[in-house]
PANULUM-827026 format. One record per residue (C-alpha): x, y, z; residue number from 1; residue in one letter. Coordinates in Angstrom, 2 decimals, padded with zeros to 5 digits. Layout:
<rs>
<r <X Y Z> NUM 'A'> ...
</rs>
This chain:
<rs>
<r <125.45 -008.70 079.90> 1 'X'> <r <126.91 -005.09 079.70> 2 'X'> <r <125.13 -003.76 082.72> 3 'X'> <r <125.42 -004.66 086.29> 4 'X'> <r <121.72 -003.77 086.98> 5 'X'> <r <120.46 -006.15 084.32> 6 'X'> <r <117.10 -004.61 084.45> 7 'X'> <r <114.43 -004.33 081.76> 8 'X'> <r <115.75 -001.15 080.36> 9 'X'> <r <119.16 -002.72 079.87> 10 'X'> <r <117.82 -005.87 078.35> 11 'X'> <r <115.75 -003.93 075.81> 12 'X'> <r <118.74 -001.76 074.88> 13 'X'> <r <121.00 -004.88 074.55> 14 'X'> <r <118.47 -006.43 072.13> 15 'X'> <r <118.71 -003.42 069.92> 16 'X'> <r <122.39 -002.87 070.41> 17 'X'> <r <123.29 -006.46 069.48> 18 'X'> <r <120.14 -008.08 068.14> 19 'X'> <r <121.70 -011.49 067.40> 20 'X'> <r <123.61 -011.76 070.66> 21 'X'> <r <122.13 -009.40 073.34> 22 'X'> <r <123.92 -011.22 076.20> 23 'X'> <r <127.27 -009.93 074.79> 24 'X'> <r <126.16 -006.39 074.16> 25 'X'> <r <129.13 -004.07 074.62> 26 'X'> <r <129.64 -000.33 075.08> 27 'X'> <r <130.65 -000.16 071.46> 28 'X'> <r <127.30 -001.62 070.49> 29 'X'> <r <125.49 000.93 072.50> 30 'X'> <r <127.62 003.77 071.04> 31 'X'> <r <126.58 002.63 067.57> 32 'X'> <r <122.90 002.44 068.71> 33 'X'> <r <122.80 005.78 070.64> 34 'X'> <r <125.92 007.69 069.80> 35 'X'> <r <128.96 008.39 071.71> 36 'X'> <r <127.01 009.95 074.50> 37 'X'> <r <125.01 006.79 074.98> 38 'X'> <r <125.43 006.99 078.81> 39 'X'> <r <123.64 010.29 078.97> 40 'X'> <r <120.87 009.04 076.77> 41 'X'> <r <120.41 005.89 078.94> 42 'X'> <r <119.88 008.26 082.00> 43 'X'> <r <116.96 009.99 080.14> 44 'X'> <r <115.51 006.62 079.01> 45 'X'> <r <115.68 005.38 082.58> 46 'X'> <r <113.77 008.47 083.69> 47 'X'> <r <111.20 007.92 081.03> 48 'X'> <r <110.77 004.38 082.24> 49 'X'> <r <109.88 005.60 085.65> 50 'X'> <r <108.11 008.91 084.72> 51 'X'> <r <105.07 009.44 086.85> 52 'X'> <r <101.90 011.14 086.14> 53 'X'> <r <102.85 014.26 088.31> 54 'X'> <r <106.09 014.56 086.32> 55 'X'> <r <104.28 014.33 083.05> 56 'X'> <r <101.87 016.98 084.10> 57 'X'> <r <104.88 019.16 085.03> 58 'X'> <r <106.18 018.67 081.57> 59 'X'> <r <102.88 019.55 080.05> 60 'X'> <r <102.54 022.74 082.07> 61 'X'> <r <106.06 023.93 081.26> 62 'X'> <r <105.59 023.53 077.56> 63 'X'> <r <108.62 024.24 075.21> 64 'X'> <r <111.02 026.98 074.86> 65 'X'> <r <110.25 029.28 071.98> 66 'X'> <r <113.02 028.09 069.68> 67 'X'> <r <112.63 024.36 070.45> 68 'X'> <r <111.97 023.26 066.92> 69 'X'> <r <114.88 025.04 065.50> 70 'X'> <r <117.12 023.74 068.32> 71 'X'> <r <115.87 020.24 067.69> 72 'X'> <r <116.67 020.47 063.99> 73 'X'> <r <120.16 021.79 064.78> 74 'X'> <r <120.89 019.01 067.24> 75 'X'> <r <119.49 016.32 064.98> 76 'X'> <r <121.79 017.50 062.18> 77 'X'> <r <124.83 016.70 064.38> 78 'X'> <r <123.82 013.14 065.17> 79 'X'> <r <125.64 011.54 062.24> 80 'X'> <r <128.92 012.93 063.89> 81 'X'> <r <128.17 011.15 067.13> 82 'X'> <r <128.64 007.64 065.70> 83 'X'> <r <124.91 007.02 065.66> 84 'X'> <r <124.09 004.07 063.31> 85 'X'> <r <120.51 004.67 062.44> 86 'X'> <r <118.12 007.30 063.94> 87 'X'> <r <114.95 005.23 063.35> 88 'X'> <r <116.45 002.22 065.22> 89 'X'> <r <117.59 004.41 068.05> 90 'X'> <r <114.09 006.01 068.39> 91 'X'> <r <112.60 002.50 068.48> 92 'X'> <r <115.06 001.42 071.18> 93 'X'> <r <114.35 004.46 073.19> 94 'X'> <r <110.65 004.19 072.96> 95 'X'> <r <110.71 000.57 073.83> 96 'X'> <r <113.22 000.79 076.65> 97 'X'> <r <111.40 003.98 078.10> 98 'X'> <r <107.98 002.17 078.06> 99 'X'> <r <106.66 005.08 075.92> 100 'X'> <r <103.97 003.17 074.05> 101 'X'> <r <102.76 000.99 076.87> 102 'X'> <r <102.51 003.55 079.80> 103 'X'> <r <102.42 007.10 078.45> 104 'X'> <r <099.03 006.88 076.91> 105 'X'> <r <097.68 007.61 080.39> 106 'X'> <r <099.17 011.27 080.25> 107 'X'> <r <096.75 014.01 079.37> 108 'X'> <r <098.97 015.27 076.54> 109 'X'> <r <101.01 012.40 075.22> 110 'X'> <r <102.41 014.56 072.43> 111 'X'> <r <103.88 017.27 074.73> 112 'X'> <r <105.55 014.68 076.97> 113 'X'> <r <106.89 012.88 073.99> 114 'X'> <r <108.29 015.96 072.36> 115 'X'> <r <110.07 016.76 075.66> 116 'X'> <r <111.53 013.16 075.67> 117 'X'> <r <112.69 013.55 072.11> 118 'X'> <r <114.33 017.01 072.66> 119 'X'> <r <116.06 015.67 075.83> 120 'X'> <r <117.37 012.51 074.15> 121 'X'> <r <118.42 014.33 071.01> 122 'X'> <r <120.25 016.88 073.15> 123 'X'> <r <122.00 014.14 075.10> 124 'X'> <r <123.06 012.42 071.91> 125 'X'> <r <124.38 015.60 070.39> 126 'X'> <r <126.25 016.62 073.55> 127 'X'> <r <128.92 019.15 072.99> 128 'X'> <r <128.43 019.25 069.25> 129 'X'> <r <125.58 021.76 069.66> 130 'X'> <r <126.04 025.20 071.44> 131 'X'> <r <125.38 025.24 075.23> 132 'X'> <r <122.16 027.39 074.70> 133 'X'> <r <120.78 024.83 072.22> 134 'X'> <r <121.50 021.99 074.59> 135 'X'> <r <120.02 023.78 077.59> 136 'X'> <r <116.89 024.79 075.76> 137 'X'> <r <116.22 021.18 074.48> 138 'X'> <r <116.80 019.80 077.97> 139 'X'> <r <114.79 022.46 079.89> 140 'X'> <r <111.38 021.10 079.83> 141 'X'> <r <112.50 017.46 080.74> 142 'X'> <r <115.01 018.53 083.45> 143 'X'> <r <112.61 020.94 085.12> 144 'X'> <r <110.07 018.22 085.77> 145 'X'> <r <112.31 015.58 087.08> 146 'X'> 
</rs>
């Protein structure tokens, strides 16, 4: 297994990264799954898996920056240049590993929390391929709550 921690997040990502042989998932497999900045994305996924009700409430109260949709589109457009294999599979992997569907329904505004998660993971994937302002705006809500 790639990770030393060998926790549930690692196991789920390994199953997506190398579906036929998750025990031998490599960094290259994860780079294809989540892009070259996969380590940054995994940090956010781990935070999502441990997100508390209080942190979700902070995300909901903070809302989005005014240009978040424009910035999200801009960052999303850069993803093919990160080595990301398939956006849909990456989203499924992030949702499953982060425990989104199972735990997040308890939050008062699931959509606001999920939007912040997608903004943060997309910014992490895009990394330095987007301007610093775009990256900061997409991360703001998520980071300010954690």
